[in-house]
Every structure is written in C-alpha cells, then in structure tokens.
C-alpha positions as CSV (number, residue, x, y, z in Angstrom):
1,M,-19.6,4.8,11.6
2,A,-18.7,8.3,11.6
3,T,-20.5,11.0,13.2
4,E,-22.3,13.5,10.8
5,N,-19.7,16.2,11.1
6,K,-17.2,13.6,9.9
7,V,-19.0,13.1,6.7
8,Q,-18.1,16.2,5.2
9,E,-14.4,15.4,5.9
10,Y,-14.2,12.5,3.4
11,I,-12.4,13.1,0.3
12,C,-13.4,10.0,-1.2
13,P,-16.1,7.6,-1.1
14,V,-13.8,4.8,-0.9
15,E,-12.8,6.3,2.5
16,V,-16.3,5.4,4.2
17,T,-16.0,1.9,2.8
18,L,-12.7,1.2,4.1
19,E,-13.8,3.2,7.4
20,I,-16.4,0.5,7.9
21,I,-14.4,-2.8,6.4
22,G,-10.8,-2.0,6.2
23,G,-8.3,-3.7,8.4
24,K,-6.8,-7.0,8.6
25,W,-9.9,-9.0,9.7
26,K,-13.4,-7.1,9.1
27,A,-13.7,-8.0,5.2
28,V,-13.0,-11.9,6.3
29,I,-15.5,-11.7,9.0
30,L,-18.2,-10.4,6.6
31,W,-16.9,-13.0,4.0
32,H,-17.6,-15.9,6.5
33,L,-20.7,-14.4,7.7
34,A,-22.4,-14.1,4.4
35,K,-22.0,-17.8,4.1
36,K,-24.0,-18.3,7.5
37,T,-24.7,-17.6,10.9
38,L,-21.8,-18.3,13.0
39,R,-20.9,-18.2,16.9
40,F,-17.7,-16.7,18.2
41,S,-15.7,-19.6,18.8
42,Q,-16.6,-20.7,15.2
43,L,-15.6,-17.5,13.6
44,Q,-12.2,-17.9,15.7
45,R,-11.4,-21.2,14.3
46,R,-12.0,-19.9,10.9
47,L,-9.9,-16.7,11.0
48,T,-6.4,-18.5,11.9
49,G,-4.1,-16.1,13.7
50,V,-6.8,-13.8,15.0
51,T,-7.0,-13.3,18.9
52,Q,-10.0,-13.5,21.1
53,K,-9.1,-9.8,21.9
54,M,-8.9,-8.5,18.2
55,L,-11.8,-10.6,17.1
56,T,-14.1,-9.3,19.9
57,Q,-13.2,-5.7,19.0
58,Q,-13.9,-6.1,15.2
59,L,-17.1,-7.8,16.0
60,R,-17.9,-4.8,18.3
61,E,-17.3,-2.3,15.9
62,L,-19.1,-4.1,12.7
63,E,-21.9,-4.3,14.9
64,R,-21.7,-0.5,15.9
65,D,-21.6,0.2,12.2
66,G,-24.7,-1.9,11.4
67,M,-23.1,-4.5,9.4
68,I,-23.6,-7.4,11.7
69,H,-26.5,-8.4,14.1
70,R,-25.2,-10.0,17.8
71,E,-27.9,-12.5,19.2
72,V,-27.4,-13.7,22.9
73,F,-29.7,-16.5,23.3
74,P,-30.5,-16.7,27.3
75,E,-28.8,-20.3,28.1
76,V,-26.1,-21.7,30.2
77,P,-23.4,-21.2,28.9
78,P,-24.7,-18.1,27.0
79,R,-24.9,-18.8,23.5
80,V,-23.9,-15.7,21.1
81,E,-24.6,-15.9,17.4
82,Y,-23.5,-13.3,14.8
83,S,-24.7,-12.8,11.1
84,L,-25.3,-10.1,8.5
85,T,-27.8,-7.3,8.7
86,D,-29.4,-6.0,5.6
87,Q,-26.7,-3.4,5.1
88,G,-23.8,-6.0,5.7
89,R,-25.4,-8.0,3.0
90,S,-25.5,-5.1,0.6
91,L,-21.3,-5.5,1.0
92,E,-21.8,-9.2,-0.6
93,P,-21.2,-8.1,-4.1
94,V,-18.2,-6.1,-3.1
95,L,-16.8,-8.9,-0.9
96,A,-17.2,-11.4,-4.0
97,R,-15.4,-9.2,-6.1
98,M,-12.6,-9.0,-3.8
99,C,-12.3,-12.5,-3.7
100,A,-12.3,-12.9,-7.2
101,W,-9.4,-10.2,-7.4
102,G,-7.7,-12.0,-4.6
103,T,-7.8,-15.5,-6.5
104,Q,-6.7,-13.5,-9.6
105,R,-3.6,-11.9,-7.8
106,L,-2.7,-15.4,-6.1
107,A,-2.7,-17.2,-9.5
108,E,-0.4,-14.3,-10.7
109,K,1.8,-14.6,-8.1
110,T,2.3,-18.0,-8.1
111,Q,3.0,-17.8,-11.8
112,E,5.7,-15.3,-11.5
113,E,7.2,-17.4,-8.8
114,K,7.1,-20.2,-10.7
115,E,8.8,-18.4,-13.8
116,A,11.5,-17.0,-11.4
117,R,12.5,-20.4,-10.0
118,S,12.9,-21.8,-13.7
119,A,15.1,-18.7,-15.0
C-alpha cells in the first residue's frame, strides 16, 4: 500500500480502495480466492486472457498490500498456493456488492440490446 506520507494525499477514501484492488485483475483474483485457496495455474485458468507476467505482477502487489498470502511448499516441482489474509477477507462484502451490481448491469444491458434489436 502507500507510504505514510501518501496517506495525507488522498482526496477520497475510495482512492485507497482502488489503489489496492483497482485494475482489471485484482478484484477478480480476490473474488476467486474468497472461494478457496488456489495455485497459480488454477488462477490463470480462471482468468481468461491474463498473461503470466500480469498475473504474477498482480499477485505480488496483492501480497505486498497484505490482501493475499503466498505459501511455497518445499516440493519438487515447487508448489505455491495463494489464499486471502484476514485483511483480504474484509473485502468480501465489497466484492459481493460488486458482483451483484455487475450482474444487475449485465441484465440491464442485455435487455437494452434486445429492445434495440426489436425496435
């Protein structure tokens, strides 16, 4: 997250949230990890279109910000699992509302498209 000096620079608390979960993949990663602990390859399969580089970057940032835990198992080949921390779990209600809003918005857009085609 931001350094202590930057805390005073925020104009709105939403900025703090978006700094941590903003972008195309972070909220989706958190959504999947809210359901269960996942390995890198499992996350990559669930996130259609994400590159390995981007997923690695997003996971590192979420780990740095204390939202996820990365556990490396001493095996050959190495196994790495990702899970939510308590801080990450605190975002579950936010993610659930985002999901509900997205579902509603998708239904509205689908209805608008049907009406436009029939007009």
